[in-house]
N, C-alpha and C positions, 0 to 999 in steps of 0.2 A: 813624134812630138814636134809641135810648132817651134819655129825659130825663136819667137818672142818668149815662149816658155823656157827654152834652153838659156836664153839671155837672162831671164828673171832668176832662174836657179843659180846661175853663176853670181849674179849681183847679191843674191840672198845668202848663199852658202859660203862665198869667198869674200867676206866683208873686210878686205885688206886695204881699201882705198879706192882709187879710180882704176877703171879698166878701159883701155883705149879701144876705139872702134876697130883698129887694125888687129889688135890682139884677139878681140872677141870673134872677128871674122875669120881669122886664121884657125882658131880653136874649133869653130863650128863649121868651117868649110863654106862660108858664104862671103859675099862682098860687104864692104863697109857701108854701102848704101842700104843693103838688106838689114844690117845692124841698126842703122839710123831709123829705118821704118819700124823695126821691132820696138825700139825705144819709144817712138811716138805712139805706137799702139798701146804700150804699157802705160804711158802717161794718160791716154784717153780712158784706160781702165781704172784710173785712180791712183796709180803708183807715182810717188814723188821721186823723180830721178834728176839728180843734179848733173849738169854737164859743164865741162871746162875745155875751152879750145886748146887743142894739142895735148890735152891731158887725158880726157876720157869721161866715163860715166860712173856715177856712184848712186846707189839707192839710199835715199834719206828716210829715216823712220822705219828701217827694215824690221825693227822689233815688233812692228804692228802687222807684219805680213804673215800669212798663213803658211807655215812650213812644217814638214814632218818632224824635224828636231824639236821645234818649239811646242808642238802638241804632245809628242811622245813623252817629253820630260815631265808633263803634268798628269799623265794617265796613271790611275790606281789599279786598273784591271787590264789584263792582256787584250790586245787588239791587233788585227792585221790592218794596217793603215795605208790609205791611198789618198794623196792630196793633189788637187789640180788647181791651176790658175783659172781655167775655163773648162766647162764640161756641158754636155747637153742637159743631163739630169743625173743627180747622184743616185736616185732610185733606179734609173735605167741602167747605170753602170753596175750597181750591185746585183740587179736581176740578171744581167748578161754575164756576170762573173760569180755565179752562185757557188762555184767550186772553191772559192776563196773563203767561204763561210764555214766555220766549224762550231761545235757546241762549246768548246773550251776557249776559242778565240774568235769572237765576232769580227765582222768586217766593218771598218769605220771609213767612210768615204767623205771627204771634206773638199769644198770648192769655194773659190773666191767669187765665181760668177757661174750662172747657169743660162744657157741659150734656149733651153726648152723645159724650164722648170714647170711643174704642174702641181695643182692642188686637188681637193675633192671635186668629184663630178667632172673631171677633165678640164677644170679651169686652169688658165695660165697663171703661173706664180711669178710675180715681178722679182727678178733676181739680178740687180745691177752689181757691178764690181766695186770692190773697195769699201763698201759700207755694210754689207750683209755677211751672214754666215749660213752656208747651205751644206747640209750634211745628211748622211744616211747611216743608221746603225742597223746592220743586218745580222740577225741572230738565228741559230738553230734552237728552237725553244726546248727547254727541259721540263716545261710544265704541260699539263693536259690541254687538249684542244679547246675545252670549254672555258679555259682561262684566257684564251686569246682575245676575247672581247674587252679585256681590261688593259691591253697594251697601250692604246692611245691615251687612256686616262692616266696610267702610270707615267707615261712620257710627259704629259702635260704637267704633272706634279714635279717631275724631275727638272723640266725646263724652268718652271717658276722658281724653284730653289736656286738654280744656277744663275738666273737673271738677278735675283735679289742678292746673291752672294757677291756678284761682280760689280754691282751698282747700288745706288741708294734709292731705287724705285720699288714700288709695290706691284707685284705681278698677279693678275686675276685670270680666270679661265672662262671663256664663253663656250658653253657646251657645243660641240664636244671636243673640238680640236684646235681652238684658237686661243692665243695668249694675248692679253691686253695690258697695256701700261698707260695710265692717264686717259682711259676711255678710248684708246686707239689700238688697233691690231698691230702687234709687233712680231708675231710668230704664228705660223701655221704648221700643222702636223698631218702628214699623209701616211697611213699605215696600209701596207699591202702584204699579201701572203702568197707563198708558192706552195701549192698542194701536190701531194703524190696521189695520183688517181688510183694506183694499184692498192696502196695501203689505206687510203682515206685519211691520212695524217698530214699535218702541215710540215713541210720540209724546212721552210725558212720564213721569217717575218722581216720585212723591210720597213724601217721606221724613218721616213723622210721628215726632216726638220728644217724649216727656213726661218731665219731670224733677221729682222731689221735692226742692226746694231746701231748705226748712225744715220742721220738724215741724209738721203742722197740729194744730188744737185737738182734733179728733176724727177717728177713722179707722173705717171700717166693720169690724165684728167679723170678717167672713170673710177680711180681708186684714191684720188688725192684727199678726199674728205674722210676716208676710213682708216688709212694706215698711218702708223707712227713709227717711232724708233725708241730704243732703250735710252739713247743719249743724242742730243742735238749736236754735241761736240765730237768731231771726228777724232778717232784714236784716243778717246778718254779711257779706254780699257783695251786689253789684248783679246782679239778675236780667237787666237789660238788657245788662250787660257779658258775662254768661254766654251770653245768646242770640247775641251777636255772635261770641264765641269759638267756639261750636258751629258757627255758619255758616261762619266763616273756615276753621276746621279741616276741616270737611266738604268744602267746595269744593276746598281744597288737596289733601286726600287723594284725592278723586275724580279729580283731574287725572292721577293715576298710571294711570288706566284709559284715558286718551285715547291715540290712536296717536301715536307719536313719528316725526317726519319723517325724521330721520337714522338712527335706530336702533330699528326696530320691536320688536326683541327686548329693549329696555331695560325693557319692562313687567315682564319676569320676572327674578327674582333667579337668580344661579347657585346651584344647589342646595347647601344647607349641611345636613349630617346628614339628607338626604332632604327638606328643607323647600324647596318651590318656591312658584309662584304669584306674585301681585303682592307688591310689597315690604312693604306694610302687613300682609299676612297673617301674617308671622312675628311682628309685634308683637301681633296678635290672639291668636296661639297663646300667647305669653308671658303675656298678660293673662288667659288662661282660668282660671276657678275650678273647672272640672270635670275637666280632664285628670288621669289617674291616680287618679280616685275612682270609687266605686260610685254608680251612678245608677239611677233608675227611668225607663223609657221608656213613653210612652203613644202607641201607634201612631195613634190617632185619639181625638177627644173622647169621653169616657165609657168608654174602654177600660180594662181591668185593666192595672196596671203590670207591666212585665217588667224584671227585674234585669239589669244589664249593667255592664261596666267601660268607662269612657271612656279610649281609648288615644291618639288623635291627632286632629288636624284636617287633612284632606287638602288638596291643592292647589286644589280647587274649593270649599273652605269646608265640606265635609261632615264630620260628626262620626263618627270611626271608633270602633266599639264592639265588644266581645266579649260575647256573650250568656252569662249565667250560669245561665239556666233556660229551660224551655220547649223547643219543637221545634227551635229554632236554637241550643241550648246548645253553647257552645264555638266557635260560628261567628263570624267577624269580618265586619262589614258597615259600610258608610259610609252614614250617615243624611243625607238632605237635609231641608230645612225642612218644606215641605208642611203636612200636618196633624199632624206629630209634635211632641210636647212632651216635655221631660225634667224630672226633679226630682232635686235632690241628696239623697242618703240620709244 
């Protein structure tokens, strides 16, 4: 564990006033200069640390920090929790520690910062410290393998509910895995699966969720026009509470995919206006920000866009489109996720 992480843990968990550099150095077996450097690094990462000459250091606004205790206190379902100030990727950690995942107790990995966060198609995921929430929910599914295609959709619904519960904003979904607030992307979801080649079954599913909670000080030029935040005011809500809400909602929604002992058909809604599939799928449709709009389809990374109209989301979660140009003009097709991406025009 890095020295700065150890210092942060002391400042968070032992909120009894000021801690002198000498005291911290003695406890951690490092010099006072090393403590000072760690404090400066934490400040660069967005932590507000007050210092007083000959007195020491104190974490200000510690209630807004991500800690195990503050998250655990809000969880409604069992979880094996791992919290980091900084990590390469929460999905990578979960993948490398699959032994920590069980059917009864999913693994919940939460981080303040990612140094190698990733999104769909291998894209980098902007993960600055202090303003975002980066987490992975790793489960051993109790549902059949054919239900796995609904996991991203279920998570999107769960995140929308959590965002709206903790703030006064309206959350919408851009098919298939992005959450939008005020026409800006505030969350991306990356679902990965670990398969057992001998049994042909899915051993575990990793649900990576990156949320822009507050507006960061700086944003890379290439994404500046597309990403937003739930709130422009820093620390206007607790990221720990949001992490717990997302986890609670996700586990609750995913339970709809599990087989029902008395009524296996209860998984499906009675069709209403042609809308079937799992119950949460109708909410996903209602939250869509693409249906009824002109979109650009990119069949694969680097491909030229194809204009189409987004018509519906089918019972398998596919986006039903009508092509408006090219060899498929006026043809209707249901898109699955794969390598396809879309852009609102």
